[in-house]
C-alpha positions as CSV (number, residue, x, y, z in Angstrom):
1,M,6.5,41.7,16.7
2,K,7.7,39.0,14.3
3,P,6.4,38.9,10.7
4,Y,4.3,35.7,11.4
5,A,2.1,34.8,14.3
6,A,2.5,31.1,13.4
7,Y,4.4,28.8,11.1
8,A,3.0,25.4,10.3
9,I,4.0,22.3,8.3
10,G,1.6,19.6,7.3
11,A,-0.3,17.8,4.6
12,A,-2.0,19.8,1.9
13,L,-5.3,18.2,1.1
14,V,-8.3,19.1,-1.0
15,D,-11.6,18.0,0.6
16,T,-14.8,16.6,-0.7
17,E,-17.6,16.3,1.8
18,I,-20.5,13.9,1.3
19,Q,-23.5,13.1,3.5
20,V,-24.1,9.4,4.2
21,T,-26.1,7.3,6.5
22,E,-24.8,5.2,9.4
23,A,-25.7,2.1,7.4
24,E,-23.8,3.2,4.4
25,L,-20.7,4.0,6.5
26,G,-20.8,0.5,7.9
27,A,-21.3,-1.1,4.5
28,M,-18.3,0.7,3.2
29,K,-16.3,-0.5,6.2
30,V,-15.3,3.1,7.1
31,E,-14.2,3.6,10.7
32,K,-16.4,6.3,12.1
33,G,-14.9,9.5,13.4
34,M,-11.4,8.5,12.5
35,M,-8.8,9.5,9.8
36,T,-7.9,6.5,7.6
37,L,-5.1,6.6,5.1
38,V,-6.3,5.1,1.7
39,D,-5.1,4.8,-1.8
40,Q,-6.6,6.4,-4.9
41,A,-8.4,3.1,-5.8
42,R,-10.1,3.1,-2.4
43,Q,-11.3,6.7,-2.8
44,T,-12.6,5.9,-6.3
45,D,-14.5,2.9,-4.8
46,I,-16.1,5.0,-2.1
47,L,-17.2,7.6,-4.6
48,A,-18.6,4.9,-6.9
49,Q,-20.8,3.7,-4.0
50,L,-22.3,7.2,-3.5
51,P,-23.2,8.4,-7.0
52,D,-26.4,10.2,-6.0
53,H,-25.4,11.6,-2.7
54,P,-25.3,15.4,-2.1
55,I,-21.7,16.8,-2.1
56,R,-21.7,19.6,0.5
57,A,-18.2,20.9,-0.2
58,S,-16.3,20.0,-3.3
59,H,-12.6,20.8,-4.0
60,T,-12.1,22.8,-0.8
61,S,-8.6,23.1,0.5
62,G,-8.1,21.3,3.8
63,G,-5.5,19.5,5.8
64,S,-5.3,20.1,9.5
65,A,-2.4,22.6,9.7
66,G,-3.5,24.4,6.6
67,N,-7.1,24.9,8.0
68,S,-5.6,26.4,11.2
69,M,-3.2,28.8,9.4
70,I,-6.0,30.0,7.1
71,A,-8.4,30.5,10.1
72,A,-5.7,32.6,12.0
73,A,-4.9,34.6,8.9
74,L,-8.5,35.4,8.1
75,M,-8.9,36.7,11.7
76,G,-6.0,39.0,11.2
77,A,-2.8,37.1,12.3
78,P,-0.3,36.6,9.5
79,T,0.8,33.0,9.1
80,Y,3.1,30.8,7.0
81,M,2.4,27.3,5.7
82,S,5.0,24.7,4.5
83,C,3.5,21.8,2.5
84,K,3.6,20.1,-0.9
85,V,1.2,20.3,-3.8
86,A,1.5,18.9,-7.3
87,Q,1.3,20.6,-10.6
88,D,-2.4,19.8,-11.0
89,T,-5.8,21.4,-10.7
90,D,-6.1,20.5,-7.0
91,G,-2.7,22.0,-6.4
92,D,-3.9,25.2,-8.1
93,I,-7.0,25.3,-5.8
94,Y,-5.0,24.8,-2.7
95,L,-2.5,27.5,-3.4
96,A,-5.2,29.9,-4.5
97,D,-7.0,29.3,-1.1
98,L,-3.8,30.0,0.8
99,E,-3.1,33.2,-1.1
100,Q,-6.6,34.5,-1.0
101,S,-6.6,33.9,2.8
102,G,-3.3,35.8,3.3
103,V,-1.2,32.8,4.2
104,A,2.4,33.0,3.0
105,H,4.2,30.0,1.5
106,G,7.2,29.1,-0.6
107,L,5.6,26.8,-3.1
108,N,5.7,28.7,-6.4
109,E,9.1,27.2,-7.5
110,Q,8.7,23.8,-5.8
111,R,5.7,22.1,-7.4
112,K,6.4,18.8,-9.1
113,E,4.6,16.2,-11.2
114,G,2.2,14.0,-9.2
115,V,-1.2,14.2,-7.5
116,T,-2.2,16.6,-4.8
117,G,-3.5,15.0,-1.7
118,K,-7.3,14.5,-1.4
119,C,-9.6,13.7,1.5
120,I,-13.1,12.3,1.2
121,V,-15.1,13.4,4.2
122,L,-18.1,11.3,5.0
123,I,-20.6,13.0,7.2
124,T,-23.3,11.1,9.1
125,P,-26.6,12.6,10.4
126,D,-25.0,13.1,13.9
127,A,-22.6,15.6,12.2
128,E,-19.6,13.3,12.8
129,R,-16.9,13.3,10.1
130,S,-15.0,10.2,8.9
131,L,-11.9,11.0,6.9
132,N,-10.5,8.9,4.0
133,T,-7.2,10.5,3.1
134,H,-5.0,9.8,0.1
135,L,-1.9,11.9,0.8
136,G,-0.6,11.9,-2.7
137,I,2.5,14.1,-3.0
138,S,2.1,15.1,0.7
139,E,3.4,11.6,1.5
140,T,6.8,12.8,0.4
141,L,6.7,15.9,2.6
142,S,10.2,16.1,4.0
143,S,12.8,18.2,5.7
144,D,13.4,19.8,2.3
145,E,10.1,21.7,2.8
146,V,11.1,23.1,6.2
147,D,11.6,26.9,5.9
148,E,14.2,27.9,8.5
149,A,13.8,31.6,7.8
150,A,10.0,31.5,8.2
151,I,10.4,29.6,11.5
152,R,12.8,32.2,12.8
153,D,10.3,34.9,11.8
154,S,7.4,33.3,13.7
155,E,6.0,33.6,17.2
156,W,4.7,30.0,17.1
157,V,5.4,26.8,15.3
158,Y,2.4,24.5,14.8
159,L,2.8,20.8,14.1
160,E,-0.1,18.6,13.1
161,G,-0.1,15.1,14.6
162,Y,-0.9,13.5,11.2
163,L,2.8,14.0,10.4
164,V,3.6,10.9,12.5
165,T,2.3,8.6,9.7
166,S,5.1,9.4,7.2
167,P,8.8,8.8,8.0
168,T,9.9,11.8,6.0
169,G,7.0,14.0,7.3
170,H,7.9,13.0,10.9
171,A,11.5,13.9,10.2
172,A,10.3,17.3,9.0
173,A,8.3,17.8,12.1
174,L,11.3,17.0,14.3
175,K,13.6,19.3,12.3
176,T,10.9,22.1,12.6
177,K,10.7,21.7,16.4
178,A,14.5,21.7,16.7
179,L,14.8,24.9,14.7
180,A,12.0,26.4,16.8
181,D,13.9,25.6,19.9
182,Q,17.1,27.0,18.4
183,Y,15.4,30.4,17.7
184,G,13.3,30.5,20.9
185,V,10.0,30.0,19.0
186,R,7.2,28.4,21.0
187,T,6.0,25.0,19.6
188,A,2.4,23.8,19.6
189,V,1.5,20.2,18.7
190,S,-1.9,18.9,17.8
191,F,-2.6,15.2,18.5
192,S,-5.0,15.4,15.5
193,D,-6.7,12.0,15.8
194,P,-6.9,9.2,18.4
195,G,-5.5,6.8,15.9
196,M,-2.4,8.9,15.5
197,V,-1.7,8.6,19.3
198,K,-2.6,4.9,19.5
199,F,-0.8,3.5,16.4
200,F,2.1,5.9,16.2
201,R,2.7,6.5,19.8
202,D,6.5,6.5,19.6
203,N,6.5,9.0,16.8
204,M,4.1,11.3,18.7
205,A,6.2,11.0,21.8
206,A,9.3,12.1,19.8
207,M,7.4,15.2,18.6
208,V,6.9,16.3,22.2
209,E,10.2,15.0,23.6
210,G,11.8,17.5,25.9
211,G,8.5,19.3,26.3
212,V,6.5,21.7,24.1
213,E,4.8,25.0,24.9
214,M,1.3,23.9,23.9
215,V,-0.7,20.7,23.1
216,F,-4.1,20.8,21.4
217,C,-6.2,17.6,21.6
218,N,-9.7,16.4,22.1
219,E,-10.9,14.2,25.0
220,A,-10.5,10.9,23.1
221,E,-6.9,11.8,22.1
222,A,-6.1,13.0,25.6
223,L,-7.3,9.7,27.1
224,E,-5.4,7.7,24.5
225,W,-2.2,9.7,25.3
226,G,-2.7,9.1,29.1
227,Q,-3.7,5.4,28.4
228,C,-6.4,6.0,30.9
229,E,-10.2,6.3,31.3
230,A,-10.4,9.5,33.5
231,L,-9.9,13.0,32.2
232,D,-8.0,14.0,35.3
233,D,-5.5,11.3,34.7
234,A,-5.1,12.4,31.1
235,I,-4.5,16.0,32.3
236,T,-1.7,14.7,34.6
237,A,-0.1,12.9,31.7
238,I,-0.2,15.8,29.3
239,K,1.4,18.1,31.9
240,Q,4.5,15.9,31.6
241,V,5.1,17.0,28.1
242,A,3.4,20.4,27.7
243,R,3.7,23.6,29.6
244,R,0.2,24.6,28.5
245,F,-2.6,22.7,26.8
246,V,-6.2,22.7,25.7
247,I,-8.4,19.6,25.7
248,T,-11.6,20.2,23.7
249,L,-14.8,18.4,24.9
250,G,-17.2,18.9,22.0
251,A,-20.5,20.3,23.1
252,E,-19.2,20.4,26.7
253,G,-16.6,23.1,25.8
254,A,-13.0,22.7,26.8
255,V,-10.5,22.6,29.6
256,T,-7.2,24.6,29.4
257,W,-4.1,24.6,31.5
258,D,-2.2,27.9,31.3
259,G,0.8,26.7,33.2
260,N,-0.6,27.7,36.6
261,R,-4.3,27.1,36.7
262,L,-6.8,24.8,35.1
263,H,-9.8,26.6,33.6
264,R,-13.1,25.0,32.3
265,V,-14.9,26.8,29.5
266,S,-18.4,25.9,28.5
267,A,-19.8,26.0,25.0
268,T,-22.9,27.6,23.7
269,P,-25.3,24.9,22.3
270,V,-25.5,24.8,18.5
271,E,-27.1,22.7,15.9
272,A,-24.1,20.9,14.4
273,L,-24.2,19.8,10.8
274,N,-20.6,18.9,10.3
275,T,-17.6,18.6,12.7
276,N,-15.0,18.5,9.9
277,G,-12.5,21.2,10.7
278,A,-13.8,22.0,14.2
279,G,-10.5,21.2,15.9
280,D,-8.5,23.0,13.2
281,M,-10.7,26.1,13.7
282,F,-10.2,25.9,17.4
283,A,-6.4,25.9,17.1
284,G,-6.3,28.7,14.6
285,A,-8.6,30.9,16.6
286,F,-6.6,30.2,19.8
287,L,-3.3,31.1,18.1
288,Y,-4.9,34.3,16.7
289,A,-6.1,35.3,20.2
290,V,-2.8,34.7,22.0
291,S,-1.0,36.5,19.1
292,R,-2.9,39.7,20.1
293,G,-1.9,39.2,23.8
294,E,-5.0,37.5,25.2
295,S,-4.7,35.1,28.1
296,D,-5.1,31.4,27.5
297,L,-8.5,31.5,29.2
298,R,-9.8,34.2,26.8
299,A,-8.2,32.5,23.9
300,T,-9.9,29.2,24.8
301,E,-13.3,31.1,25.1
302,F,-12.8,32.6,21.7
303,A,-11.7,29.3,20.1
304,T,-14.7,27.5,21.6
305,L,-17.0,30.1,20.1
306,A,-15.2,29.8,16.7
307,A,-15.4,26.0,16.7
308,G,-19.0,26.1,17.6
309,E,-19.7,28.4,14.6
310,V,-17.8,26.3,12.0
311,V,-19.8,23.1,12.9
312,K,-23.0,24.8,11.9
313,Y,-22.0,24.7,8.2
314,F,-20.6,22.4,5.6
315,G,-17.0,22.9,4.6
316,P,-13.9,22.8,6.9
317,R,-13.8,26.4,7.9
318,L,-15.4,29.8,7.8
319,N,-15.0,32.6,5.2
320,R,-13.3,35.9,5.9
321,D,-16.5,37.8,6.7
322,A,-17.5,35.2,9.2
323,C,-14.1,35.1,10.9
324,L,-14.0,38.9,11.2
325,G,-17.6,38.8,12.5
326,L,-16.5,36.5,15.3
327,R,-13.6,38.7,16.1
328,R,-15.8,41.8,16.3
329,Q,-18.4,39.8,18.4
330,F,-15.9,38.6,20.9
331,F,-13.2,41.3,21.0
332,G,-15.2,44.3,19.9
333,D,-12.8,45.3,17.1
């Protein structure tokens, strides 16, 4: 066994979740269900329009890859996260969350002046989340943050699709994948958001060029990748770049291709309050399960259970007790 079940690189963000109505979302011209990059002024403007709204999660560390690494670590699989945070309060919060969750990092000597990335998460009554992200110092994430030793010491490398938006971040992703290939480490790529696939298609294609071991995506991202309207056609398209994959289908569960067979996994109905972090939890739970030797089918069943649990609460992920409770419930240990 290697020291880490997974190594990830991605944006370090601190989330603030706010409940809004559909009308308010439209009035603010926020694209529903999507991740939109904004500047600090736009974030300030959004908050100014919602002075009396309930904040359901404030100053909670987020970011796609970070959420997944924290989830896997809380379940019992050691992970490593490469990212950038500034010498500010939000950077302190982010690092404290990593360390309390048991996620290793190399940030103690690398923090610089600037602003740690922030995401305002607007949640509508149907539990859909709309992300308004100011990357801050994460916009300068680069190959300098890639940790070759940690990659070598990992079973998996996990790349978030959001890296396609930044030239330096994309270069870091490609360097990470190249090092993973060099050391025989399996690479997993998350498509992250339909907009990432649609508007940064060439960069996303470069991240899976030559094939990757695993792709994580939801149905909208899969259809966008396949440039099609039928899930079966999207499945065919993803098979061209991934030896294995999972397509999440929300309340309908997921489909997973294990390299030989396509499995369909149903989801237990839940009352969803907030879908923020559901895909991240899914990926983290899946990587935890395969790290302990479970099949892709079992890993998908466990990840579906975990994603269904996190949407029942506000905040982008579950705490340690909840993660361990899910592990005991499903695996009996």
